[in-house]
C-alpha positions as CSV (number, residue, x, y, z in Angstrom):
1,K,75.0,203.3,59.9
2,N,77.2,200.8,58.8
3,Q,74.1,199.2,56.8
4,L,73.9,202.5,55.2
5,G,77.6,203.2,53.7
6,V,77.6,199.3,52.2
7,L,74.4,200.3,50.2
8,A,75.5,203.6,49.4
9,L,78.8,201.7,48.2
10,F,77.0,199.2,46.4
11,F,74.8,201.5,44.6
12,G,77.5,204.0,44.0
13,L,79.6,201.0,42.3
14,L,76.5,199.6,40.2
15,F,75.8,203.1,39.0
16,G,79.1,204.2,38.6
17,N,80.0,201.1,36.3
18,L,76.6,201.9,34.0
19,S,77.8,205.5,33.3
20,H,81.3,204.4,32.4
21,A,79.7,201.6,29.8
22,K,80.8,203.7,26.5
23,A,84.4,202.6,25.3
24,E,85.6,206.1,24.2
25,S,84.9,208.9,26.2
26,N,87.1,211.6,27.7
27,Y,87.5,210.8,31.0
28,Y,87.3,207.4,33.0
29,R,86.4,207.2,36.6
30,G,87.6,210.8,36.9
31,V,91.0,210.4,35.2
32,S,91.3,211.5,31.7
33,F,92.0,209.5,28.5
34,Q,95.0,211.9,28.0
35,V,96.3,211.1,31.2
36,F,96.4,207.5,30.2
37,Y,97.5,207.8,27.0
38,D,100.5,210.2,27.8
39,A,102.2,207.8,30.4
40,L,101.8,204.4,28.4
41,T,102.8,205.7,25.4
42,P,106.8,205.0,26.4
43,Y,105.6,201.6,27.0
44,G,103.6,200.3,23.9
45,D,101.3,201.1,21.6
46,W,98.0,202.6,21.3
47,V,95.7,200.6,18.5
48,K,92.4,201.9,17.1
49,D,90.1,198.9,17.9
50,A,86.5,198.5,16.3
51,R,85.0,196.8,19.6
52,Y,86.6,199.0,22.3
53,G,87.8,201.9,20.9
54,Y,91.4,202.8,21.8
55,I,93.4,199.8,23.4
56,W,96.8,199.8,24.6
57,L,99.2,197.0,23.6
58,P,101.9,196.8,26.1
59,A,105.7,196.1,24.8
60,V,106.4,193.1,27.2
61,Y,107.8,189.5,26.9
62,E,105.8,186.9,25.5
63,E,105.1,185.2,28.7
64,F,103.4,188.7,30.2
65,H,99.9,187.6,32.4
66,P,98.0,190.2,33.9
67,Y,98.1,190.1,37.6
68,G,100.5,187.0,37.6
69,T,103.8,188.4,36.3
70,N,106.4,191.0,37.5
71,G,104.4,192.1,40.9
72,H,102.9,190.5,43.8
73,W,99.1,190.3,45.6
74,V,99.0,192.1,49.1
75,M,96.2,192.3,51.6
76,T,95.0,195.6,52.6
77,E,91.9,197.1,54.7
78,Y,90.0,196.9,51.4
79,G,91.1,193.6,50.3
80,N,93.6,192.0,48.1
81,T,95.6,194.4,45.9
82,W,98.1,194.2,43.0
83,V,101.4,195.6,43.3
84,S,103.0,195.8,40.1
85,D,107.0,196.1,39.3
86,Y,106.1,198.0,35.9
87,D,106.5,201.9,35.8
88,W,102.8,201.8,34.3
89,G,101.6,199.5,36.2
90,W,99.3,202.4,38.4
91,A,97.5,202.5,35.6
92,T,96.8,199.3,34.1
93,F,96.4,197.2,37.2
94,H,94.2,199.8,38.8
95,Y,91.7,200.9,35.9
96,G,90.3,199.5,33.1
97,R,90.6,195.8,32.2
98,W,92.6,193.5,30.3
99,Y,91.6,190.8,27.7
100,F,93.9,189.0,25.6
101,D,93.6,190.2,21.7
102,D,93.6,187.1,19.2
103,Y,94.4,189.3,16.2
104,Y,97.5,190.8,18.0
105,Q,98.4,187.5,20.0
106,S,98.9,190.0,23.0
107,W,97.0,191.1,26.2
108,A,95.5,194.4,25.4
109,W,94.4,196.9,28.0
110,I,91.2,198.9,27.8
111,P,90.9,202.3,29.5
């Protein structure tokens, strides 16, 4: 029974990630882009990127590093989880992904 659950989780993650391969779509893992746009706008800038579609640049200090500043790791029943001290952390540290953008010289978040 437990092995079936593990297999179901594996295939769900595998095919779930493949189905969200488009950088620009209306929904991201069940959450609409508009939710992210509205929630993050007061804390940074949205930019249209040629590679990734809309990206978000947080208005943070120069030493900012995702999963390294203004928060801490905690162990949960599901594994390590980042608990952010930013008001917007619920979105950027649990959905999408971060990368350093050389053009903007800033960390950028892709929904």
